[in-house]
N, C-alpha and C positions, 0 to 999 in steps of 0.2 A: 401532559407535560412530556417532553423529550430530554433525556439526558446524553450528552456528547463527550465522550473521552477522546483525546487526540485531536482538539478542535484547532490547535495552532499549526498543526501539521499540513503538509501538501494536499492531501486528500481532505482532511478535516476543515480547511478553509472553504473549500467549494461545497462540500455538504452543508456547512453552516449556513452559507451564503443562500443555498436553495431553500432551506428550511424556514429562514428569516423571510425570504421572498414571499413564501406561502403563509406568513404570518403565524407560524407554530410558535409555541412558547417553549423555549429551549434554556437548559441550564448546562453549562459546561465545567468540567474538571480542569483546574489548572494548577501546574506544579510551582511556577515561578512569579515573582511579585509582577514582573514586567508582561508575562502572560495574562495575568490576572486583570491588570489596567488595560490591556490590549482588548480583550474581550469585553470588558465592562463599557470600553468606548463604543462597542457595537450595538451596546443596549441590551446584551444578554445577562443572564443571572449566572454568577461564577461561584462555584464551590472550591476553595482552595484545597488541593490534596494532590496525592500522587497514588497510582493504582497499586505500586508495588508496597505501598504502606497502608495496611488494612486499617489502622487507626484513623488515619486521615479522612477515610472515605465515611465515616460515621455520619449519617444524616444526609448523605449525598443523592440518594435515590428516595428520598421521602416526597410522597406526591408525585412520583414518576410513573408513567404507563409504559414507555419505550426507552430502552437503552441502546445507543449506537456506540459500539466499542470499536475503536480504530488503533489504539496505541499498539505500536510494534516498532522494532528497530531492523535495519539491514545490516548493521556492523556493531559489535560489542565495543564498548569503552569501559574505562575504569569504573568498576562498580555497578555496571549495567549489563548483564548477560541476557542471552536469548531466553534462558530458563525463567529469570524473574520477570523480564519485560513480557514476554508472550504468555507463558504458561501461570506462574504465580499472580501475575497482575489480573489475568482473566479470572482466576479462580476468587480473587478478592472482590473483583466488582460483580461477580455472580452471587457471591455470599451476601453482599451488600443489597442486590437487586432482589434476592428470595426474601430477605428479612423484610423489604419494604414493599413485599407484593407487587413488584414490575410484572407487566402482563407480556411483554416480548422484548426480545434480546437479539439485535442485529450485529453480527460479528463479522469483523474483516480477518480473513485467512490469507493464504497465499495460494497461487497456482503451484502444484507440484506437491502440495501438502499431502501425505498418505501414511498410512501405518508402517511401511517398510521404507520410510524416507532414508536416504544416506546422509545428507547434511543435518546439522545440528538446528539450523534455522528451521527446516522443514519439520524435523522430528518435534520440536517446541511447539510449532505451529498446530501440529497434529494434536499433541497432548491439550493444547487450549481448545481446539476443536470438540475433542472428547468431553472435556468438562463442560461445554455448552450443551452438547448433546444429552448429557446425563443429569443436566440441573433440574429438570422438571419445569423450567420455563419454556414457553413457545419460542423458537428461534428461527432465524434466517442467517446461513452463513455464506459469505461471498469470498470466492479465492480468484482474485484478479492476476492477469499476467502482469507483464510490465506495464507500468501506467506512464502515460506521456501527457505533459502539459507545461504552461507557462513556468511553474517552479520546479520542473522535476530536475533530478541530479543525473539523469542517464543522457537524453538527447542532448540537453544543453552543455553538458560535459564534452561530448564528442563535437558538437557544433563548434565550442570555444576552440578545442583542439585544431579544427579543420580551418578556423580563420586564421590560425598562426602558423601552420605548417600543413604541407601536402601529405606527409608521411603518417599514417595512423597505424599504431601497434595493435595487433589481435592476438589475443592469447588462444591457441589452439587453431584450428581449422577454419574456425567462423561457420562451419555448415549446421551448427545446431540451431533448431527453430524458436522463434519466440512469436508470440501474437499480441504486439503492443495495442493497448486501448487507451482511449482518450480519458482523461480525468473526468471530463464533463459526462461521459457515458457511465463512469463508475458512480459520480455522484447521484445521476439520475437512478440508478440501480438502487442505492441505498435509501434515497428518499422516497421511491416507489414502495420500497418493503415496509415502509412505516404503516401503510394502510392497506396492504395487499394481504388476503387471507390465503390467496393460492399460493403465496410464497412459503408459508409456514411449514417449518419442518423440513425444509429443504437446503441443500447446498448447490448454490450457483457458480459455476466457472465462468468467469468474465475474461473475454478477449476480444480483440478487434476482428474484422472481417477476412484478414489474410493471416497465414502463417508463413512468416518470413525468416530467412536466415540471416545471422548476426551480419554477414557480409552484405546481404541486401539490404538490410536497415542502415548501415553505414552508407552505401551508396545513394540511398534514397535521401538521407540527411545533406550529404555532399551536392546531390542534383538540386535539391531545394535552395541550397546556398549558392548554387552556381559556381562550385568549386571542383576541380580536379583532384583526385586524391590516390595514393598508392597505399594498398594494405599490406602491412608488414607482419607475417604470422610468426609468432613465437610459440615453440612447443611448451604445452603446459607443463611437462615435467621440469624444464629449464627454469620456469617462472615461480614454481612452488617456493624454493628458497627464497626468492626475492619478495614474495608475498609475505613470507614469515618474518624476514628482515624488517619490511615496512611496518608490520603489526607491533613489532617491538620499539620501533624507533619514531613512528608517526602517530600524531594523536587521532586524525582521521586518515587511515591508509587508503588510497583510492582503490585497491584490490586486496582482498583478503582470501585465505586458504580456503574458508567456507564458500566463498563466490566462485572459486576455481572448480570446486565441486559441483556447484549447480551449473557452470558453464558447460559441463560435459553432458547436460540432460536437455532434451527438448521440453519446451514450456508451451505447450498448445493444448486447444481445448476444442470442445463443441459448443457453440453459441446459441444453439437452437432454443434451449430451455430459457436462457435470457430473452430471446427475441418473442417466444410464445407466451410466457408468463408475465414477464415484466413490460413487454412491448418495445423492447429497446433494440433498434438496429444500428450497431456501433459504425462509426465513421471510419473510413481507410486511414492508414497511418500518415500517409503524405498530406491529407486534407486536414489531419489533426496537428501536424507540427508546422504546416505553413501558417497557420493562425497565430502562432507566437515566435516562430523564427522569421517570418516576414509579415509583420502585423499590418503594413502599409498596403500589401496586396490583398488583404481580406476584406 
């Protein structure tokens, strides 16, 4: 049996569907009553609980062979920090896994995670990875680049802006590179790792086949939509106080100071291990976004 955390999230929903299609037995951890009801309607077993509350996890891993741990946040909110969502939550689920004799732990990290990371987002992801590596449980760690798919907050946000206005603000030069990967390819990676012994003890960086600058990504989105756009570049230094103000005044700020730090770094990887070990040949960014921005053409 497989335990899945973060099942109601963007990536979690795709992984859950794959597991159910393969008729795997799945138990999900869910925080809210509405999430419990939603998951139960799919016919999966649900353990009400929260990875940041270790007492609520008691019994969650009973009879579980493999844990797929996806819980993570891209921005902090009241009471939820990178430290407790990424690091403490991972330590808690690892403790419960160890106590219950879990054999395999498949962990969602993020591209850019490293020991000397600048952003707290990546620092806490590194701490979580280290706890997985030192747990004594067989593990597989995935570090995806930016993930695109029907429910993403990235491509859909910019597509929405482009449909309303041709002028798109870009913080900084827009020359930093990313390697967007389809949520379908990410889901395939996780589900393949459930039964792959070749993947054990490894960290896989997941990305699409192309490294694209942020400017190029925006131009591809516009091209798919058939829109002409003008990129308006705003110096990062000027935008930092604006980000600070948005963090103070908005419940979900569109840009945070943590994200500004990460915007100054390239987010690219070598996908050969993903291809060789997992047999995944990621689809190009344009092909991935056409599927949900222009579903009638697919």
